[in-house]
C-alpha positions in Angstrom: -11.0 -45.4 28.7 -8.9 -47.4 26.6 -10.3 -48.7 23.3 -10.2 -52.1 24.2 -13.0 -51.4 27.3 -14.7 -49.1 25.0 -15.4 -51.3 22.3 -16.0 -54.3 24.9 -18.7 -51.9 26.5 -20.2 -51.3 23.3 -20.5 -55.1 22.3 -21.7 -56.0 25.6 -24.5 -53.4 24.9 -25.2 -54.9 21.7 -25.2 -58.3 22.9 -27.5 -57.1 25.9 -29.9 -55.6 23.5 -29.8 -58.5 21.1 -30.8 -61.0 24.2 -33.7 -58.7 25.1 -35.2 -58.9 21.6 -34.5 -62.5 21.2 -36.5 -62.8 24.5 -39.2 -60.5 23.5 -39.8 -62.6 20.3 -39.7 -66.2 21.8 -42.2 -65.0 24.3 -44.4 -63.7 21.4 -44.1 -66.7 19.8 -44.3 -69.5 22.3 -46.7 -67.8 24.9 -49.8 -69.8 25.6 -53.3 -67.9 24.0 -54.7 -65.5 26.6 -57.7 -67.0 28.7 -61.2 -66.1 27.4 -63.2 -64.1 29.7 -64.9 -65.9 32.5 -69.1 -66.3 32.0 -69.6 -67.5 35.7 -70.6 -70.8 34.1 -66.8 -72.0 33.6 -65.4 -74.3 36.3 -62.4 -73.5 38.1 -61.4 -70.1 36.3 -58.6 -69.5 39.0 -56.8 -72.6 38.0 -56.4 -71.4 34.4 -55.0 -67.9 35.8 -52.5 -70.0 37.8 -51.4 -71.9 34.7 -50.9 -69.2 32.7 -48.6 -67.5 35.5 -46.6 -70.9 35.5 -46.0 -71.1 31.9 -44.8 -67.3 31.9 -42.5 -68.2 34.9 -41.3 -71.4 33.1 -40.4 -69.2 29.9 -38.6 -66.8 32.1 -36.3 -69.3 33.7 -35.8 -71.1 30.2 -34.4 -67.8 28.9 -32.2 -67.3 32.2 -30.5 -70.3 31.9 -30.4 -70.5 28.0 -29.7 -66.7 27.6 -27.4 -65.5 30.4 -24.3 -68.1 30.0 -24.3 -67.4 26.3 -24.4 -63.7 26.9 -21.2 -63.9 29.2 -19.3 -66.6 27.0 -19.8 -64.2 24.3 -18.8 -61.3 25.9 -15.5 -62.9 27.6 -14.8 -63.8 23.9 -15.4 -60.9 22.5 -13.2 -59.1 25.0 -10.4 -61.7 24.2 -10.4 -60.7 20.8 -10.3 -57.3 21.0 -7.5 -57.4 23.3 -5.7 -59.9 21.3 -6.3 -57.6 18.0 -5.1 -54.4 19.9 -2.1 -55.9 21.5 -0.1 -54.7 18.8 -1.6 -50.9 19.3 -0.4 -51.4 23.1 3.1 -52.8 21.8 3.3 -49.8 19.1 2.6 -47.1 21.9 5.0 -48.1 24.0 7.7 -48.4 21.5 6.8 -44.7 20.6 7.0 -43.6 24.3 10.8 -44.5 24.2 11.7 -42.3 21.2 13.6 -39.4 22.1 16.1 -37.0 20.1 19.0 -39.5 20.8 17.4 -42.9 19.8 15.8 -41.7 16.4 17.8 -44.2 14.6 16.3 -47.1 16.3 13.2 -48.5 14.2 9.9 -49.7 15.9 9.4 -53.6 15.4 7.0 -54.6 12.4 4.3 -57.3 12.5 5.1 -58.0 8.9 1.6 -59.2 8.3 0.6 -56.3 6.1 -2.2 -55.0 8.0 -3.1 -51.6 9.0 -0.9 -51.5 12.3 1.8 -52.8 10.4 1.5 -50.0 7.8 1.5 -47.6 10.5 4.8 -48.8 12.0 6.3 -48.3 8.6 5.1 -44.8 8.8 6.4 -44.3 12.1 10.1 -45.6 11.1 10.0 -43.3 8.1 9.2 -40.4 10.0 11.8 -41.2 12.9 14.4 -41.7 9.9 13.6 -37.9 8.2 13.7 -36.7 11.9 17.1 -38.3 12.2 18.4 -37.0 9.4 17.3 -33.6 9.9 18.7 -33.6 13.7 22.1 -35.0 12.0 22.3 -32.0 9.4 21.7 -29.5 12.2 24.3 -31.1 14.3 27.0 -31.3 11.3 25.9 -28.1 10.5 26.6 -26.4 14.1 29.7 -28.6 14.3 31.1 -27.2 11.3 30.2 -23.8 11.8 31.5 -23.4 15.5 35.1 -25.2 14.1 35.4 -22.8 11.2 34.7 -19.8 13.8 37.7 -20.9 16.0 40.4 -19.9 13.7 39.2 -16.3 12.8 38.3 -15.6 16.5 42.0 -17.0 17.5 43.5 -14.7 14.9 41.4 -11.8 16.3 42.2 -12.3 19.6 46.2 -12.3 19.0 45.9 -9.2 16.8 43.8 -7.3 19.7 46.5 -8.6 22.3 49.3 -7.3 20.1 47.8 -3.8 19.6 47.0 -3.9 23.4 50.7 -4.3 23.8 51.7 -0.8 22.4 52.7 1.4 24.9 52.2 4.4 22.5 48.2 3.9 22.8 46.1 6.8 24.2 43.6 5.9 26.9 40.4 6.0 24.6 42.0 3.3 21.8 43.2 1.4 24.9 39.6 1.2 26.2 38.1 0.6 22.7 40.6 -2.4 22.1 39.9 -4.2 25.6 36.1 -3.8 24.9 36.8 -5.5 21.4 38.8 -8.1 23.0 36.0 -8.6 25.7 33.7 -9.4 23.1 36.2 -12.0 21.2 36.6 -13.6 24.2 33.2 -13.8 24.8 32.1 -15.0 21.5 34.8 -18.0 21.9 33.1 -19.2 24.9 29.9 -19.3 23.2 31.8 -21.2 20.4 33.4 -23.6 22.6 30.4 -24.5 24.3 28.0 -24.8 21.3 30.9 -27.2 19.9 30.7 -28.9 23.4 27.1 -29.7 23.6 26.9 -30.6 19.4 29.9 -33.2 20.1 28.1 -34.3 22.9 25.1 -34.9 21.2 27.0 -36.8 18.4 28.6 -39.0 21.1 32.0 -37.7 20.0 32.9 -37.4 23.7 34.0 -39.9 25.8 34.2 -39.3 29.7 36.7 -40.9 32.1 35.5 -43.3 34.6 37.8 -43.4 37.6 37.5 -43.3 41.2 37.1 -39.7 42.4 36.8 -37.8 45.7 34.1 -35.6 45.3 34.6 -33.5 48.1 38.0 -32.5 46.8 36.9 -31.1 43.8 34.3 -29.3 45.6 36.8 -27.9 47.8 39.0 -26.4 44.8 35.8 -25.0 43.3 35.0 -23.1 46.5 38.3 -21.6 46.7 37.8 -20.3 42.8 34.3 -19.3 43.8 35.7 -17.0 46.5 37.9 -15.2 44.0 35.1 -14.9 41.4 33.0 -13.3 44.1 35.3 -10.4 45.5 34.4 -8.0 42.7 30.9 -8.4 43.5 31.5 -8.0 47.4 29.4 -11.4 47.9 30.0 -14.0 50.0 30.5 -17.8 49.8 30.2 -20.3 52.4 30.6 -23.9 52.3 28.4 -25.5 54.7 29.1 -28.9 54.3 31.5 -31.0 52.6 31.0 -34.8 53.3 33.0 -36.8 51.9 31.9 -38.8 49.0 33.4 -41.3 46.5 32.2 -41.5 42.7 33.0 -42.7 39.5 33.1 -40.0 37.2 35.6 -37.6 35.0 37.3 -35.0 37.4 37.5 -32.6 34.6 34.0 -32.5 33.9 32.8 -32.5 37.1 35.1 -29.2 37.9 33.6 -27.6 34.7 30.1 -28.7 36.1 30.7 -27.0 39.6 32.1 -24.0 38.2 29.3 -23.5 35.9 26.9 -23.2 38.7 29.3 -21.6 41.1 29.7 -18.8 38.2 25.8 -18.8 37.9 25.2 -18.4 41.5 27.5 -15.4 41.7 26.6 -13.6 38.6 23.0 -14.0 39.0 22.9 -12.4 42.6 22.0 -9.1 44.7 24.9 -7.1 45.8 26.1 -8.3 49.3 24.2 -11.4 48.9 25.8 -14.8 49.5 26.3 -18.1 47.7 26.2 -21.2 49.6 27.8 -24.7 48.7 27.1 -28.2 50.5 28.1 -31.6 50.0 26.3 -34.3 51.7 26.0 -38.0 51.5 22.1 -38.4 50.8 22.3 -42.0 51.5 24.6 -45.2 51.0 24.1 -44.6 47.1 23.4 -41.2 46.4 25.4 -38.1 46.9 24.0 -34.4 47.2 25.5 -31.3 45.9 23.6 -28.0 46.6 24.5 -24.5 45.1 22.2 -21.6 46.8 22.3 -17.9 46.1 20.3 -15.0 47.1 19.5 -13.7 43.7 16.3 -12.1 42.0 14.7 -15.6 41.6 13.4 -17.2 38.6 9.7 -17.2 37.9 7.8 -20.3 38.1 6.8 -20.2 34.7 10.4 -20.1 33.2 12.0 -22.6 35.5 11.0 -25.6 32.8 13.1 -23.6 30.6 16.1 -22.9 32.0 18.1 -26.3 30.9 17.2 -25.0 27.1 20.2 -23.8 25.1 20.7 -19.8 24.9 18.0 -19.2 27.2 18.2 -16.3 29.5 15.0 -15.5 31.8 15.2 -11.9 32.4 16.4 -10.3 29.2 16.7 -6.9 31.1 19.0 -8.7 33.9 21.0 -10.5 30.9 21.9 -7.3 29.3 24.2 -6.5 32.1 25.1 -9.9 33.1 27.7 -11.5 30.9 26.5 -15.1 29.6 25.9 -17.4 26.7 22.9 -19.3 27.9 24.8 -22.5 27.6 25.9 -22.8 31.3 23.1 -24.5 32.6 22.6 -26.9 29.3 26.2 -28.1 29.6 25.7 -28.7 33.4 22.7 -30.8 32.7 24.6 -33.2 29.9 27.5 -33.6 32.5 25.1 -35.1 35.1 23.3 -37.0 32.7 26.8 -38.7 31.5 27.5 -39.3 35.2 24.0 -41.0 35.5 22.5 -38.5 38.1 19.8 -35.9 38.4 19.8 -32.0 38.3 17.1 -29.7 39.4 16.5 -26.2 40.2 14.4 -24.7 43.0 13.6 -20.9 42.9 11.1 -18.3 43.6 11.1 -14.7 43.1 13.3 -12.6 45.7 14.0 -15.7 47.5 16.3 -18.5 47.5 17.7 -20.5 44.2 18.9 -24.0 44.7 20.4 -26.1 42.2 20.6 -29.5 43.5 22.8 -32.1 42.1 22.4 -36.0 42.7 25.1 -38.5 41.8 25.7 -42.3 42.4 28.1 -43.1 44.9 30.7 -45.9 44.3 31.2 -48.5 46.8 34.0 -47.6 49.4 
């Protein structure tokens, strides 16, 4: 129940009690004197009683016609005044609902009359300004840190490759250097992914928007997925590949599909399958699905799968390479193309990632 409805109900109850009290007081003040008991010698006692009843009925009619209309007018006027007085609260609520981490720099409109609601709006604006400054400092730190890490990682990568080129290395030494090189490459991927997301949050990445045949990108990624699946003895199938023209960035869309296919391969069971399908959902939407036969995702973890660095199964994550940024990057790419992405999964059943993108007019 809204505040306006609650206040109107209270106001109507107060008006009703006031009208009832006024009616009782009026009746007590203007009611006729009670008739004396009949002695048997008085004439026409029945007519006196009929007169008393007539006076009471007349009084009730007067109270009804003189009390109910003002009551209804007062309640209607009170409801209108409350609606007008609380309309700034409704507008403020709608404005606050639109605030998220990407538009904290926007300010809520103020009435400028200096009342309590105007003061509350000022407090909200000050709060969002502090939050915006905090988020900005976090983004700057992440961007500068990832940028500074690239140089030493590049140097370490080059030095390890140089050492591995030495033919005089023993088998244990070569194995140790190979392991170190793998870790450096993994750390480089994490830094690259973090840099990408930080730049995207700061609005520093501009995507291309050009006519693109999505089915060509899907077939290209399907060929790469077959190569990635061979070491794990997985079967990759392209169950549907309908033509779909969209406006988008080919490089980022290919990155999106590779991330989804790579996840479907890594988080799968030995001898499992991966199915990729592209269909025209309707005249305005293309739907891409990537399905695998992995262990699945528990329902309580599904709302967090797009969080950065989130990995659902710690035990499984220790044996599977990954940074926990792939789905976050995929979500950003889909959002940048004005699409939608969702994941449906159940333990020990199929896990399906569905991406819907707007089609271009052919």
